[in-house]
N, C-alpha and C positions, 0 to 999 in steps of 0.2 A: 471379577463378576462372571459367572458362567452364562451360557447361552440361554438357559431357561429363565434365569432371573432377568436377563436383559429383555427377552420377549415379554415377560410379565410386566416389566416396567413400561415398555412401549404401549402395551394394551391399556394400562392405567392412564398413561399420558393421552392416549386417544380419547378415552372417556372424559378426561379433563377438558379436552377441546370441545367435545359435544355438550358438555354442561356449562361451557363458557368460562372456565377457569383460565386466568392469565398467567398462572405461575406453575412451579413444579408441584407434582402431586405429593401427597403425604408420604408415599412409599419411598421417595427419594431421600437419601441421607442428607441431613443438615450439615453444611460445611462449617467447620470450626473457624471462629474468628471472622465470619462473613455474615452480613445481614442477609436473611433469607430473600429469595426472589420476590415473594409476596410482600415482605416488608419494604423492599426496594421500590416496588411499584406504588405502594401506599405513600412512601416518603415523597415520591415525585408528585403524586396527586395532591398532597397536603402542603407542599412547599410554598413559601411566601416570598414574593419579590423583596419585601422589606428586609428579610433575613439575608438573602443572597447578595444584595447590593453592598452589604457591609463586609463581605469577605475580602481578604487582602488582595487576591488576584482577580476579583470579579470586575468585568468590564461591561456587563450587560447594560444597555443604554437606558431602557425604560421598561415599565411593567408590561406593556404590550408585547415587547420582544421576549420577555421572560415567559409570558404565557404561551407564545409560539414555541419556545424551547420545550416547555412541559408537554404540549400537544404532540410535538414531534416524537419525543421519547415514548409517550403512551401509545401513539399510533404505530411506531416502529415495533413495539413489543406486543401489540394486540394479537392474540392467538398463539404467541410463541410458547413452546413447551420446553422447560428446562429440566434436565435430569440430574445434574450435579454442578457444583461451582468450586472454584479454587483461586488462589493468587498465582499470577504468572511470574516470570523471571524478574519483572519490575514491580512486583507486588500490586499490580492492578488486577481487578476481579475479572475472571473469565467464567462465563456460563456455557455449559454444554447444552446445545439446542438441537432438538430433533430436526433432521434434514428437511422433512416435509413441512415443518412449522416455521422455518426461517423466513424473515421478511421478504427476501428476494424471490422466493418461490411462491409466494402467496397467490393463489388463483391460477397457477401455471403448472404444466406438466414438466417433470424433470427431463432435461435434454440428454441425448445420448452422447457420451464422451468419445473423443477420438481414440483409436486403438492404441496410439503411441505418440510420443513427441516426434517431430520431424528432424531428421539428421541431415547434415550437409551432403552434397552430391559426391564429394571426394573426401578422402581421409584427411585428418588434421595435420597436414604438413609432414616434414621429415625431421629437420633439426629440432631437437628437444629443448624446450624452454623450461625454466624453473617450475617446480610443482608447488601447489598450495593445498591446504586442507579444506575440505567441504564442511560448512556449518550444518549441524544437525537440525532437523525440525524442532520447534520449541517444546513439543509435548512428547512424553514417552510413558510406557506402562509402569516403569519403575521409578518415576520421579514424584517427589512430594514437595509441597510448599512448606513454609515455616510453621504451619499448624498441623503438618502431616496429612493435609488433604491431598489426594491423588491428583497430580497435574496431567490429567488425561481425559479425553472424551472417547467413549466407547464407539464401536462401529455403529453407523446409523445416526450419529450425532456429529455436530461440528462446533468448534470453539468460537464464541462470540464475545469480544471484550464488552463488558457492561458499560453502557453509555450513560453517564451520570450528569446531573445538573451542575455539579461542581466543575466538571470539565467544560461543558458547553457555555457556562456563564463566564468563563474567561474571555469570551468573545463578545463583541459589541452586539451582535445579532445572530440569529439562526443562519442567515445567509452567509455571514462571515465564517461561521463554523464549518459549513458545508463546502465553502469555496476552497480553491487550491491555496489561496492566501488571503488574509483579511483586507478590508478596504483601507485606503489611506485615511489619516485623521481629517483631511480636507475633503469632505464629501462632494465638493464641486468638481474634483478631478474625476475624469472618466476612468473607471477601473477596467483594464483589459488584461486578464490573466494571459501572459504571453506563451505561445509556443515558440521555441527558439527560432530566431531569425525574423520575428515580426517587428523588430525595431524598438520595442519597449525596454529601455535600459534604466528607467527611473528607479525601480525597486528590485529588479531582477538582473542577475548576471549569470552567464553560462560559460562552460568550456565543453564543447560537444562536437559530434561528428555526424553528418547526415547524408542521406542519399534520396533523391526524388526517383521513386520507382514504384510501380504497381506491385502490391504485396499482400500476402495473407498472414502477415505477422513476421516474427523473427526471434532471434536467440542471441544471448551473450552470457559470458561469465563476468560477474561483478565482484571485485574484492571489497570486503566490508571493513570500514574504518569508523572511528568515533571522533568526528571533527567537532570543534567548539563552534556551534552555530551562533552564539551571542556575539555581537549585539543584534544580529539579524533574527528573522522569524524562523527560517529553516535552512538546512543544508542537505542535499540529497544526491544520489546517483541513480539513474533510471533509464528505462526505455520509453520512447514515444512512438506511437503509430498514428498517423494523422491523415485525415481525409476531409474534403470540403474546403470552402473558403468563406471569409467574412463571418457573418452571423451563423452560417451553416457549418462552420469548422467543427470537427469532431475528433476526439482522441480516445485512445486506450493507453494507459500508462502504468508503470510499476517499477519497483526497485527497493532501495532502503532510504530512510529519511530520519534525520535528527530534528525534532521539533518539540521542545520541552513543554510548551503550553498545551499542545495537543495530546502528547503521549505520557505526560507526567514523569518523564525521565530525560536524561541527556544522552541516551544511547541510540544507536542505529536501530530502527524499527522497520520490519517488512511492511510495505504499503502498496496499494493499488489506487488508481483514480481514473475517472472517466468524465468526459463532458459530451453532451449531445448537441450543444448550441453555443460554442465559443465561450464557455465558462460563464454564461449568463446565470443569474440566480435561479436555482431550482433545476439546473441542467446536469447536475452530477454531484459526486461526493467521493470521499475517501472510504476505502475498506468496506465495512458493513454498516456505515453510519447512516445509510438510507437504503431503501428497498431497491437495490440495483443488482449487485453481484450475487450469484448463487454458488455457495460453497458445497463441495462434496467430500473434501478431505478432512480427517479428524486430527491431524498432527501439526499442521501449520496454522499459526495464529496471525491473521491479518491485523496489522497494527501492533503486533507483539515484538518484543526485543529480540534481536539476533545476537548470539553469543557463541564462541568468543569472537574477538575482532582482531584485525591485523595490527601489528605494532612495528615501529621503525626498526629496521635491521634484523627482524626476527620473522617468525612464522606468519604467512599471509593466509587469511581465511576468506573463503569465497562462497557464493551461491550461484546457481545457474538458473536463469529465467527464460522461459519461452512463452510467447503469445501466439496463438494459432486460431485463425478464423476457420471454423469447421461447421458446416451445415447451418450457416447464418449466425453462429454464436462465437464470441471471442473467448477462447479457452486459455487459462493460465496453467502452465506446467512449471514446477520447481524441481530442481535437483539439489538436494543436500547430501548428507551421508547416505548413499544408496543411489538408486536410479531415479529417473524422472518420475514425478507424481502429478497426476491431474488434480489441481486444487479446486477448480470450479470455473465459472464462466460468466461473462456479461451477456445476457440474452440480447439477440439482435433487436428485440422490441424496444430496448432503451435508446436506440439510435433513431427510432421513429421514421424509418424509411430513408434515412440519410446515407451519405457516402459509405460509412463504415458497415452498413448492412451488405455491401457488395465487396469492397476491398479498400485498403488504405493506399494512399499515393505517396507517402513518405515514411522512411524509417529514420530514427534519430536516437542517439545514445550519448550519455554524458552526465555531467554534473550541473547542478543549479543551486543557487542560493538566492534568498529573498531578504530584503531589509524588513524591519518591523514597522508595520502600520504607516507606510509612506516615508519613512526616513531613508537615508541613502547608504548607511553603513551596514555591512554584512560581515559574517564570520568566515571561518575556514571552509574550504571546499575540498572534498576527498580526504587526503591525509593531512592537509594543511600545508603541503609542499607543492611547488610548481612541477610541471610535467617533466622537466629536464632532469630531475633527481632519479627517476627510473625505479628499477626493481627494489622492493623492500623499503622504498622511501615514498614514492608517489602512488596515488590510487590509479586503478586501471579498469578497463573493460577489454575482454579479449574473445577470440574465436567467435567473431560477430558475423552472422549471416541472416539473410531474410528468406522468407518462404514465398516461392513464386506461385502462379496460378495453377501449376501442375502439382502443387504440394510437394515441391522439392526444395531442399535447402541450397541456397546460392550464396557464396561468400560475398559480403558487402564490399563495395568500393566507395568509400566515404569521402566527404569533404569536411575538413576541420574548420570550426568557427570559434574564434576567441576574440570577442568584441571588446574585452577589457584585459589585454595582455599584461598590463602592469599589475593586475590582481590575480588572474586565473589563466592558465595556459593549457594547450593540448599538444601532445607529441604523437602524431598519427602514423601508422604503418599499415598500408593496404596490401592484401593478397601476398603476404610473405610466404616463404617456403618453410617457415618454422611451424611448430605445433600450435602456435597461437594464431596462425593465419592472419586475418585482419584484426588489429588491436590498436589501442592508444593508451597512453598515460595522460592524466589530467589533474588539475587542482591548483591550489594556491592558498596563501595565508589569510587574507581578508581584503576587503575593499571599502573605502579607499586604502591603498597600500602606501604607508609613509615611506 
């Protein structure tokens, strides 16, 4: 698409907003094999609880909750302008949305991005460690889906996975869908989505490494695997930046996650998450599932499949992630094939004057698994092998550093935590002279481990 056609399309989209249209304008190409955006919105408006409760994977508890799900989708997409659509690598629908009309920017001014990602204060060691291949961003100008729709969003637009009732209704309630993990079957149990170290081991297990330190974010390389999360709810590798205590605890999080019920695949998917109030209902969400994160990059799909993945005894594939608190906003940088890219940010306003509007007090990196709906069984973490297996066998995070108040990168000096070593372990190496500097291997087969 040339620049003149792109500008013409944006003008038409702006007119659509002025006239109250909720969908893509007629000038946008109709994607082959995909319901149009207008038809998608109509289908949400006209959906009936009686139809959805009969679906095989439907868990929505009652008509009241189904109605809340409908309202959430319609509210999320209000005023959104779509220019084109396609199937992503997992054959989920992605809509290209104009930056200005995305839910997270509604009523706000686009923030200024940092000039660059923060690098560590010193070079990355001397002794060379094994190399790995960087995963490319999911979208590219020369990629096409199975119907030959272009898998790309033009400059000035961002990719947004289409949020459908079919996916949300797999959850008992809207709150469950937005939460880091669903509620237990026994609603009498107090649900506390844990930050590692909080002592909740009923449904969650970790193998991670942390440091209590005032910070403005941090950075690590995560190698990407495809663990079998069943019989659990999810398996992930991520960053946590934490501030506040009790009900005022706040986090910004990100990494890769396997969670079939959420992403409609069994693959590792790029994800982010935040909470402003200790994971209470309505205090946060994944990806672009609510009006929180503001995306500016057109190549990375939040909630989208990462490919290829690491395999045992063969090539290791990695992404590099950095979170950076800059001018009051938490910016996400990713490094795939190429240099760091600013993907977007959580506005400081989502933290409502809390601790993360100033700085975080803990950095944390590692793996997490959760059982399904209050059960105790979980699946593989990382590669499915314990940390002692090492290179090309175990999952890892490496070259880990935090960003101090002077916006300098400082190598992390972490403390390993493995609360269930029969299941999942950590092999931590701090401040080494190698090119990996601070790093650890982690993971395990499942829990309980027979």
